[in-house]
KOLVO-321799 format. One line per field, with one value per atom (N, C-alpha, C): x, y, z; residue in three letters. Coordinates in steps of 0.02 Angstrom, whole numbers, padded with zeros to 5 digits. Each point is the difference from the previous one (the first is absolute). Layout:
xx	[X,...]
yy	[Y,...]
zz	[Z,...]
roti	[ala,...]
This chain:
xx	[-00325,-00004,-00041,-00050,-00026,00008,00020,00029,-00040,-00007,-00029,00044,00024,00079,-00044,-00004,-00031,00037,00044,00042,-00046,00023,-00022,-00030,-00056,-00023,00044,-00009,00044,-00048,00044,-00036,-00038,-00049,-00030,-00041,00016,-00044,-00083,-00048,-00052,-00020,-00043,-00008,00058,00053,00053,00006,00032,-00016,00042,00008,00018,-00002,00042,-00004,00027,-00049,00008,00014,00023,00044,-00002,-00026,-00005,-00001,00061,00026,-00018,-00032,-00002,00031,00027,00068,-00008,00047,-00016,-00027,-00028,-00049,-00057,-00018,-00062,-00027,-00059,-00034,-00026,-00022,-00049,-00025,-00001,-00017,-00082,-00051,-00042,-00048,00033,-00018,00058,00012,00046,-00034,00037,-00039,00035,-00027,00035,-00054,00025,-00049,00034,-00036,00055,-00050,00055,-00012,00033,-00040,00012,-00001,00046,-00022,-00050,-00032,-00079,-00046,00032,-00073,00019,-00046,00003,00021,00036,00022,-00052,00007,-00047,00018,-00035,00020,00012,00053,00001,-00017,00041,-00012,00013,-00032,00020,-00015,00041,-00002,00014,-00046,-00009,00043,00036,00014,-00021,-00088,-00003,-00024,00061,-00012,-00063,-00041,-00060,00016,-00026,00044,-00072,00030,-00049,00030,-00016,00029,-00056,00028,-00019,-00046,-00059,-00015,00029,00052,00033,00080,-00003,00058,-00012,-00062,-00019,00007,00044,00022,00041,00023,00074,00064,-00021,00045,-00026,00059,00020,00010,-00009,00024,00008,00055,00026,00047,00008,00043,00040,00042,00034,00007,-00060,00007,00047,00046,00063,00052,-00006,00052,-00043,-00064,-00018,00011,-00023,00039,-00093,00005,-00072,00025,-00030,00035,-00066,00004,-00046,00009,-00012,00017,-00052,00038,-00046,-00005,-00041,00005,-00044,00015,-00053,00005,00029,00017,-00022,-00038,-00022,00013,00013,00014,-00016,-00078,-00036,00018,00068,00018,00067,00023,00048,-00020,00027,00007,00047,00018,00021,-00022,00004,-00003,00025,-00049,00013,-00018,00043,-00013,-00022,-00060,-00035,-00009,00016,-00025,-00006,-00055,-00037,00031,00035,00030,00001,00005,-00003,00086,00002,00079,-00003,00076,00027,-00027,-00017,-00055,-00071,-00011,-00085,-00048,00021,-00039,-00004,-00052,-00008,00002,00037,00007,00006,-00012,00017,00071,00051,00054,00008,00034,-00006,00092,-00002,00061,00029,00066,00029,-00044,-00016,-00037,00045,-00031,00045,-00026,00031,-00022,-00008,-00061,-00013,-00023,00040,-00018,-00023,-00063,-00014,-00005,00055,00002,00026,-00008,00038,00085]
yy	[00738,00013,-00070,-00019,-00082,-00038,-00052,-00063,-00056,-00044,-00084,-00021,-00050,-00044,-00060,-00030,-00050,-00040,-00052,-00067,-00059,-00019,-00062,-00034,-00003,-00030,-00048,-00020,-00043,-00055,-00044,-00033,-00080,-00016,-00075,-00034,-00072,-00024,-00008,-00017,-00014,-00038,00010,-00044,00015,00037,00024,00055,00000,00052,00070,00060,00052,00044,00041,00047,00047,00040,00096,00017,00044,00046,00076,00054,00058,00036,00040,00059,00051,00041,00099,00022,00036,00053,00064,00046,00062,00030,00058,00060,-00046,-00046,-00025,-00017,00034,00005,-00088,-00021,-00060,-00013,-00073,-00017,-00042,00019,00001,-00084,00013,-00058,-00022,-00040,-00025,-00060,-00003,-00064,00032,-00062,-00010,00007,00034,00019,-00055,00000,-00027,00024,-00004,00032,-00048,-00036,-00024,00034,00000,00042,00017,00035,00013,-00007,-00023,00027,00056,-00009,00057,-00034,00055,-00019,-00029,-00061,-00015,-00028,00009,-00023,-00093,00022,-00096,-00013,00032,-00004,00044,00014,00072,-00030,00040,-00036,00065,00022,00065,-00034,00067,-00002,-00033,-00029,-00047,-00074,-00012,-00049,-00036,00056,-00021,-00019,-00039,-00020,-00013,00034,-00005,-00021,-00048,-00048,00029,00003,-00015,-00072,-00003,-00066,-00048,00026,-00038,-00024,00011,-00009,-00040,-00008,-00002,-00084,-00034,-00048,-00028,00040,-00013,00049,00053,00049,00030,00015,00006,00070,00044,00058,00015,00028,00006,00050,00040,00056,-00006,00043,00014,00069,00017,00068,00033,-00031,00020,00023,-00022,00017,00013,00027,00021,-00045,-00058,-00054,-00037,00002,-00053,-00059,-00062,-00061,-00028,-00020,-00040,-00053,-00074,-00051,-00034,-00002,-00034,-00063,-00048,-00070,-00011,-00069,-00019,00059,00036,00058,-00040,00040,-00012,00062,-00010,00041,00064,-00010,00081,00029,-00024,00043,00046,-00027,00043,00087,00032,00074,00040,00061,00028,00032,-00027,00006,00069,00039,00053,00004,00023,00010,00038,00019,00065,00006,00067,00005,00075,00000,00058,00011,00050,00022,00063,00014,00059,00045,00042,00031,00025,00022,00050,00051,00029,00084,-00030,-00071,-00005,-00007,00015,-00009,-00104,00000,-00085,00004,-00044,00019,-00081,00007,-00084,00009,-00064,-00004,-00082,-00011,-00032,-00031,-00054,-00024,00002,-00029,00006,-00068,-00033,-00030,-00080,-00045,-00082,-00043,-00020,-00067,-00046,-00033,-00061,-00065,-00043,-00019,-00091,-00009,-00075,-00034,-00039,-00038,-00054,-00056,-00065,00009]
zz	[-00428,00069,00011,-00016,00027,-00062,-00002,-00034,-00008,-00043,00008,-00047,00045,-00067,00016,-00047,-00023,-00023,00026,-00024,-00040,-00050,00010,-00080,-00009,-00066,-00041,-00060,-00047,-00032,-00031,-00038,00036,-00019,00061,-00042,-00003,-00017,-00001,-00041,00037,00068,00034,00056,00057,-00004,00043,00036,00054,00048,-00001,00018,-00009,00047,00039,00056,-00004,00012,-00031,00088,00005,00055,-00013,00044,-00010,00057,00020,00051,-00024,00069,-00017,00060,-00048,00056,-00020,00025,00012,00064,-00010,00064,00008,00024,00016,00077,00016,00059,00014,-00041,-00006,-00052,-00039,-00034,00003,-00042,00004,-00029,-00081,-00026,-00044,-00015,-00066,-00032,-00048,-00052,-00081,-00028,-00088,-00037,-00051,-00063,-00058,-00056,-00056,-00077,-00040,-00056,-00070,-00045,-00055,-00069,-00038,-00062,-00026,-00012,-00052,00068,00063,00054,00039,00042,00058,00053,00051,00044,00067,00025,00049,00067,00040,00069,00004,00047,00002,00056,00060,00074,00043,00058,00047,00074,00042,00059,00059,00052,00035,00065,00035,00063,00051,-00011,00039,-00033,-00047,-00042,-00033,-00013,-00038,-00066,-00050,-00049,-00055,-00053,-00073,-00048,-00043,-00042,-00070,-00066,-00055,-00013,-00048,00030,-00054,-00034,-00039,00023,00053,00047,00064,00017,00056,00013,00073,00001,-00036,-00027,-00049,00036,00007,00032,00081,00040,00054,00019,00021,00030,00078,00018,00058,00004,00078,00003,00087,-00022,00068,00011,00070,-00011,00036,00034,00026,-00047,-00050,-00042,-00078,00000,-00046,-00059,-00011,-00056,-00019,-00053,-00030,-00046,00016,-00050,-00030,-00044,-00051,-00025,00042,-00039,-00029,-00072,-00048,-00018,00017,-00022,-00076,-00017,-00065,-00054,-00026,-00035,-00077,-00032,-00051,-00071,-00055,-00042,-00013,00023,00010,00060,00038,00055,-00036,-00047,-00017,-00011,00028,-00009,00057,00011,00019,00070,00050,00074,00019,00022,00050,00070,00028,00068,00024,00041,00036,00066,00011,00079,00008,00028,00030,00079,00004,00052,00051,00049,00027,00010,-00034,-00002,00054,00003,00052,00006,-00047,00008,00024,00014,00009,-00066,-00039,-00055,-00036,-00011,-00024,-00061,-00047,-00074,-00021,-00059,-00042,-00020,00003,-00032,-00045,-00050,-00029,-00018,-00018,00003,-00083,00000,-00073,-00067,00056,-00050,-00003,-00018,-00010,-00049,-00051,-00045,00017,00015,00006,-00055,-00025,-00062,00020,-00034,00024,-00052,-00010,-00083,00006,-00064,00007,-00029]
roti	[unk,unk,unk,unk,unk,unk,unk,unk,unk,unk,unk,unk,unk,unk,unk,unk,unk,unk,unk,unk,unk,unk,unk,unk,unk,unk,unk,unk,unk,unk,unk,unk,unk,unk,unk,unk,unk,unk,unk,unk,unk,unk,unk,unk,unk,unk,unk,unk,unk,unk,unk,unk,unk,unk,unk,unk,unk,unk,unk,unk,unk,unk,unk,unk,unk,unk,unk,unk,unk,unk,unk,unk,unk,unk,unk,unk,unk,unk,unk,unk,unk,unk,unk,unk,unk,unk,unk,unk,unk,unk,unk,unk,unk,unk,unk,unk,unk,unk,unk,unk,unk,unk,unk,unk,unk,unk,unk,unk,unk,unk,unk,unk,unk,unk,unk,unk,unk,unk,unk,unk,unk,unk,unk,unk,unk,unk,unk,unk,unk,unk,unk,unk,unk,unk,unk,unk,unk,unk,unk,unk,unk,unk,unk,unk,unk,unk,unk,unk,unk,unk,unk,unk,unk,unk,unk,unk,unk,unk,unk,unk,unk,unk,unk,unk,unk,unk,unk,unk,unk,unk,unk,unk,unk,unk,unk,unk,unk,unk,unk,unk,unk,unk,unk,unk,unk,unk,unk,unk,unk,unk,unk,unk,unk,unk,unk,unk,unk,unk,unk,unk,unk,unk,unk,unk,unk,unk,unk,unk,unk,unk,unk,unk,unk,unk,unk,unk,unk,unk,unk,unk,unk,unk,unk,unk,unk,unk,unk,unk,unk,unk,unk,unk,unk,unk,unk,unk,unk,unk,unk,unk,unk,unk,unk,unk,unk,unk,unk,unk,unk,unk,unk,unk,unk,unk,unk,unk,unk,unk,unk,unk,unk,unk,unk,unk,unk,unk,unk,unk,unk,unk,unk,unk,unk,unk,unk,unk,unk,unk,unk,unk,unk,unk,unk,unk,unk,unk,unk,unk,unk,unk,unk,unk,unk,unk,unk,unk,unk,unk,unk,unk,unk,unk,unk,unk,unk,unk,unk,unk,unk,unk,unk,unk,unk,unk,unk,unk,unk,unk,unk,unk,unk,unk,unk,unk,unk,unk,unk,unk,unk,unk,unk,unk,unk,unk,unk,unk,unk,unk,unk,unk,unk,unk,unk,unk,unk,unk,unk,unk,unk,unk,unk,unk,unk,unk,unk,unk,unk,unk,unk,unk]
């Protein structure tokens, strides 16, 4: 019923930029929080950045000053602008949303994930 679609990802050289996007669709009343998590092979999933409907942001220490998260509330979309990418940023990035469904319940949803590879 509710879907998070996250096109983007790809191969980028160290120091380069990359932009990720995610759009929520379906029986949605409101989207409270959206953000991105990532998971590298052999490591647990970790938070990258989140943004509330009031545009309060939270970033992992490892990406502060390099990544910028933003959202368009009218379109239920969230964007992650990544710059100064490092090899350790290589991971599968998952879009996350905490939202109010058409039945009045707040639930967490996840995108399908997109691969980001930072390498020369």
